[in-house]
C-alpha positions, -999 to +999 in steps of 0.1 A: -308+254+091-291+239+119-279+206+113-292+187+143-328+203+134-320+195+099-320+161+109-354+162+129-371+182+100-358+158+070-380+130+085-409+153+100-420+170+065-430+140+052-460+135+075-462+166+099-456+199+078-454+233+088-459+259+082-447+276+055-456+287+021-467+320+005-496+344-001-505+375-016-534+383+008-557+370+034-587+388+034-627+387+041-645+385+011-679+394-001-692+361+015-725+357+034-712+335+071-735+306+075-755+308+107-730+300+136-738+277+164-727+296+193-711+283+223-707+300+253-677+321+250-663+296+221-680+301+184-674+282+154-683+292+122-682+283+084-679+305+058-675+294+020-638+293+021-626+291+058-636+281+093-638+304+116-629+301+157-636+327+179-615+324+209-620+360+225-633+351+261-630+317+256-614+299+289-598+276+266-573+309+259-567+320+294-531+307+303-520+287+272-496+302+248-509+300+213-492+269+200-518+253+228-546+270+216-536+260+176-537+224+188-573+228+201-588+243+173-610+223+151-589+206+118-560+217+135-535+192+146-498+185+157-474+151+158-442+165+165-452+197+186-433+216+165-454+219+131-489+222+127-511+201+102-546+212+084-568+180+081-559+169+049-535+193+036-494+189+038-488+226+049-503+249+078-491+284+067-492+307+098-505+344+092-504+369+120-534+395+117-534+388+079-494+390+073-471+359+066-450+353+094-412+362+084-401+334+106-380+301+098-399+271+112-379+265+140-382+300+151-417+305+145-426+276+168-408+289+195-425+321+191-457+303+192-450+287+224-441+321+242-470+339+231-499+342+254-531+329+242-549+360+256-536+380+227-560+365+204-589+375+189-602+345+166-580+320+144-592+313+105-584+280+089-586+286+053-582+247+038-586+255+002-573+294-003-584+310-036-567+323-062-563+358-049-537+336-029-502+331-036-500+296-014-480+267-026-490+229-030-518+218-012-513+244+018-538+257+039-538+286+059-543+296+092-545+330+102-539+343+137-558+377+141-547+396+173-569+417+197-568+452+196-584+479+219-616+494+211-613+524+238-585+546+250-559+534+276-537+501+281-539+466+288-517+437+284-504+406+301-473+387+317-463+350+313-437+330+327-432+290+323-411+264+334-408+229+316-390+197+324-381+169+299-346+158+301-334+194+305-350+222+320-362+249+298-375+286+309-398+313+289-414+348+294-431+375+280-448+406+278-474+418+256-489+455+256-518+472+237-524+507+238-549+528+221-553+567+220-574+586+194-570+574+157-532+560+170-531+526+180-502+499+189-496+462+203-466+447+205-450+417+221-413+407+235-406+369+240-374+350+255-369+313+263-336+294+271-334+259+264-319+224+255-334+208+224-324+168+234-331+144+205-320+107+207-314+090+174-311+052+162-300+050+126-298+017+106-293+009+071-275-014+048-280-050+028-278-085+035-236-077+032-232-046+045-245-029+077-244+004+095-258+014+124-255+049+144-268+055+183-266+087+202-280+115+214-282+154+197-288+181+223-289+220+210-288+245+233-312+272+223-315+312+231-345+328+214-353+366+216-381+382+196-416+398+193-438+421+171-447+459+171-475+464+151-487+504+148-517+519+126-532+552+123-566+565+112-558+592+084-596+596+075-624+579+083-622+558+047-581+553+051-557+537+072-523+535+073-504+505+094-463+499+100-454+466+114-424+445+122-415+414+134-384+402+144-368+369+160-332+361+168-322+325+176-286+315+193-270+281+191-237+280+205-223+242+211-249+221+198-236+186+197-241+152+175-221+122+196-227+090+180-216+057+182-215+038+147-216-001+141-201-014+108-207-051+101-196-074+070-217-109+062-209-131+039-241-147+014-253-171+044-253-141+068-225-152+089-206-121+105-169-114+086-156-084+107-173-055+128-157-024+136-165+008+153-161+045+153-172+076+170-188+106+157-185+139+181-199+168+160-202+205+173-221+232+159-227+269+164-250+287+148-270+323+148-297+336+129-318+367+127-353+373+112-362+412+107-392+421+087-410+454+080-442+462+063-460+497+058-497+492+048-519+514+031-559+508+029-584+532+016-624+523+016-636+537-022-673+534-013-698+522+012-700+490-002-670+475+014-648+481-017-612+491-009-578+497-021-547+479-012-513+487-011-480+472+005-444+473+010-420+451+028-387+445+034-372+409+048-338+401+060-325+370+071-292+364+079-275+331+095-240+325+108-231+286+111-199+269+117-195+231+124-170+211+135-171+172+128-150+149+141-148+107+138-125+090+165-117+053+162-134+029+189-135-002+203-167-026+208-171-006+248-175+026+231-139+036+242-127+070+222-093+065+207-071+084+178-087+112+159-092+097+124-111+125+105-121+159+109-143+184+087-149+219+096-178+235+077-188+271+074-226+273+056-239+309+060-269+323+045-279+358+041-318+365+020-329+400+013-363+406-001-378+439-014-416+433-023-443+452-034-482+442-039-516+462-047-546+445-050-583+461-054-617+444-044-648+466-059-681+455-045-713+460-063-748+461-050-763+431-062-739+405-043-709+406-071-673+411-063-643+415-085-607+412-071-575+422-088-539+428-075-507+418-084-473+411-065-437+414-072-408+400-054-372+403-056-349+382-039-313+378-036-296+349-012-258+348-008-242+311+006-210+313+011-196+277+019-163+268+030-150+233+038-117+218+049-110+177+056-084+164+073-079+125+072-055+116+103-043+084+092-031+093+060-021+128+071-038+144+042-053+177+043-074+190+020-092+229+018-113+231-007-120+264-025-147+280-012-183+282-029-201+312-030-234+302-041-259+335-051-295+332-058-315+357-076-349+354-081-377+378-093-417+368-089-443+383-105-479+377-103-515+386-111-546+378-101-584+382-111-610+370-088-645+369-099-677+363-070-715+364-067-738+353-045-768+340-072-794+338-043-798+333-004-787+298-008-761+295-041-729+314-041-696+312-061-661+321-071-639+320-096-605+330-104-569+325-118-535+335-111-509+341-138-472+341-125-438+343-142-408+332-122-372+340-134-343+331-109-306+324-116-281+308-096-246+310-097-216+289-080-182+303-083-171+267-076-189+241-091-180+207-092-158+191-117-188+163-127-213+192-133-200+225-148-230+235-154-239+241-118-220+274-126-250+293-140-284+275-128-308+295-146-347+285-143-379+304-157-417+293-152-452+305-164-480+293-148-518+300-152-531+289-118-568+284-119-591+283-091-629+276-086-657+273-054-690+268-051-712+268-020-748+256-017-767+266+020-790+236+015-812+247+048-804+266+081-789+232+091-770+217+059-743+235+039-723+219+010-693+232-009-667+224-036-632+239-043-606+230-069-572+250-071-541+241-088-506+256-073-470+254-075-445+244-051-408+261-055-377+249-034-369+266-002-338+287-005-320+267+019-327+235+000-314+253-033-281+257-018-257+233-028-244+223+006-237+189+022-244+187+058-223+157+078-237+137+103-218+112+103-187+100+081-210+080+059-243+097+064-251+132+054-273+151+032-273+170+000-293+200-013-296+205-047-300+236-069-311+220-100-343+212-078-375+225-101-408+236-092-436+212-085-470+214-096-502+203-076-536+200-078-561+201-053-601+195-046-619+198-019-659+186-008-671+200+026-704+195+043-713+211+075-741+204+095-758+226+123-724+244+123-711+217+146-704+183+126-684+188+092-672+165+065-642+172+044-631+149+014-598+159+001-575+145-030-542+165-040-521+153-071-486+162-068-464+162-098-421+164-097-422+160-059-396+179-043-382+156-011-352+140+004-344+106-011-325+083+008-296+067-015-275+042-003-238+026-014-211+007-009-174+023-002-145+012+001-119+029+026-094+014+048-091-016+032-130-022+047-163-019+032-188+009+047-223+015+039-228+050+028-265+065+032-273+101+016-305+119+017-304+137-012-329+169-023-344+160-058-375+160-076-378+125-075-415+114-091-456+116-085-476+113-055-516+113-047-530+120-012-567+118-004-583+120+029-620+116+045-623+134+078-651+137+101-651+163+128-673+179+156-674+210+179-696+211+202-705+217+240-723+190+264-737+189+299-746+227+302-712+240+285-693+216+312-679+198+285-663+210+251-650+189+229-634+189+191-635+156+177-618+145+143-616+109+129-608+102+092-585+083+066-555+091+044-550+072+014-513+077-002-501+067-035-463+068-041-446+066-076-410+076-077-373+065-088-340+079-083-304+067-083-280+095-086-271+124-068-280+154-095-253+179-075-223+155-084-235+130-108-228+102-085-246+066-089-260+050-061-281+018-056-317+025-076-339+040-048-377+028-059-410+045-039-442+030-056-460+020-025-495+024-011-512+031+024-543+036+039-542+050+075-567+058+102-565+093+121-580+106+154-577+135+173-594+150+203-595+181+224-618+181+256-618+207+281-639+201+311-655+229+335-650+217+372-667+243+391-698+264+386-678+294+391-659+288+358-624+293+374-610+255+373-606+238+339-592+200+330-580+191+295-577+162+279-564+160+247-552+129+223-543+120+188-536+089+168-519+087+136-520+051+119-488+038+099-484+052+067-462+050+037-445+086+030-418+098+004-387+079+019-406+047+038-433+037+060-437+060+091-453+039+119-480+047+142-479+080+167-497+088+193-499+114+219-519+121+252-517+151+270-532+164+300-538+202+320-553+213+348-562+250+349-571+276+380-585+312+372-579+336+403-589+371+397-565+384+364-537+354+373-543+320+354-519+291+368-514+260+346-497+230+348-493+205+316-483+171+311-474+162+278-470+129+260-481+111+293-476+073+279-445+082+260-460+070+227-448+100+201-416+083+190-412+086+152-401+058+137-394+051+098-389+018+080-383+012+043-371-021+025-363-020-009-368-050-037-334-055-037-327-060-003-318-022+009-331-012+038-334+021+061-344+026+097-347+056+119-360+063+153-360+094+164-372+102+205-374+140+208-385+137+250-419+152+241-430+136+274-427+165+299-443+190+329-447+226+320-457+249+350-470+286+339-485+318+355-501+349+335-511+380+345-537+404+327-540+440+337-556+469+324-585+471+305-597+439+286-623+454+260-613+444+228-619+446+191-611+427+162-579+437+146-577+454+107-563+430+088-532+437+069-520+419+041-480+417+037-465+423+005-437+396+012-459+367+022-446+348-008-411+350-001-412+348+038-421+311+041-389+296+020-364+311+046-372+279+066 
């Protein structure tokens, strides 16, 4: 992961999390859909385990990107314009046609922002997946079902856009959909070029020593990627499908320019001395994602029973180097002599081979049995190189390269029983059994931690699931679900690399991080298929997070305040939420509203004072604080003319301040406006995001011992985007056949 974006991801991960954990399968079970309220050209339906948002013919989709469409989907939201969140959930995991996206978080966001929403048939939001899904933590699932032609021929679209915030950016995409007899193909090619800007204020210390770093981070980004999905009907009962997803990112010359101020005070708060330096860091990074998935599906009877077999290969490669320089400076930030230089190479390679088999047997008495298994073998390689030069003492240190290799094998089996007891009452019960065996080896472990030479971890977990659904009458439905999950660390979190931000500010990953356990409960009530209430409770044991640790360091006869974000298991936490929502159309379809309002209550209980990778002791960090916060989101589409060619959208969100893992997140808000014109096969759109410039991340933390930490991150989300989309060919479509990816439980961990 690139260092500039790493900093942003560090803070966003506590409150707006993306997309990514894992799953064996994404399939329609033997559940009876509740009668749906149909909004003209736009349908929201509630099934026992998911909400289904049908957008195939909706004008909301026309001219938008897939990411824009997801932001307007009931229960979905974003606060950082990069990651998606399901109401009451930590992570929103993105699937495409039933297959987990293999892209890292940043590449996936870019892909969704450049893929036309016209390609989408429907969006499924699974708030609490069953035991047949290998998800982690309190994750929910977003399944994007792409359109597929029902008649022979060709159709597709082209889209071009230009955006302006601090810098200008461009993107374009082309999509094709072809069918001839038993053979079908859909493909997309997407490219973009931009500079991602950020502005930081990082301040930490205590009553005696204070450090402040202020400045910009600019990351040039060139992206190219897409997908090819092919399917062939072998017989009336069997199908074969092959898919290839690919994404390449080139970020050359990303810069971190921070002005650093160090202040020392006496016991009475009087300034003793103040000195300055400059951090001038340059990072070059290239990454490549490729995933191949082969699927065979066989229908074994007329009741809907079927066998699914999958084989997949995933490869992820990142080439990354950084040049971190510290210069002396005066109070006016005039650059003086070079004081220190750190050069790092932090590449990463991930290879995964996965196989999966599952079988769904449906009986005539509304009873079904699902059974399946999955095997994943993953190998990662991280060959980190590090050298440092202190120009004040003319001391140069070239550290021996650290080759950290991680081998992991995951075996999983699941069994799910689903029964419809009556027209009103149905239930599902199941369990997963997972075995995880992993070995991490380092050829150059720290002297303080010789056990890092071989880190072996083995897990055996039984993960039960229960759901009950009761249709009180045609308009009222209530459901309850319970599940237990694990949260395994991502592969880059395990690599024991230190990412330098300034000379006294860095992040540290940790191969000793163990999986955490999560227990989820959810109660859902839906009225008239337009109004819903969702109550959630999640308990997290051995939370994995970045803990901000501080200490004084003496250098050149001066006292500096060091701030290190250490990856570790630091304690437990609980999250409770109540969300009331509505998806409805008013005034003869002239206004379509998606509105959510609710509360979230967080209880944190964690403490840490040691870096597990080096055994270095810091001041004790404690987070035992609670918070209750208000959440509001509303998306409104207004039709301006009878012919349905002009549309205006007004979207707004508000997140009240809340206590997260490493401090108190201050309130966030965002107002987005857009106007759209449909003309024959063309769609013209103009969007203005963060109109009021209120979406700026600020985090404050104050410890009982007087230590404090403050962060402000402005990612320049206020900006204007103009786009044009052209659709060609026969626009008749049908729902795409879902294909389950064998590597689904691995891909998200490449982020």
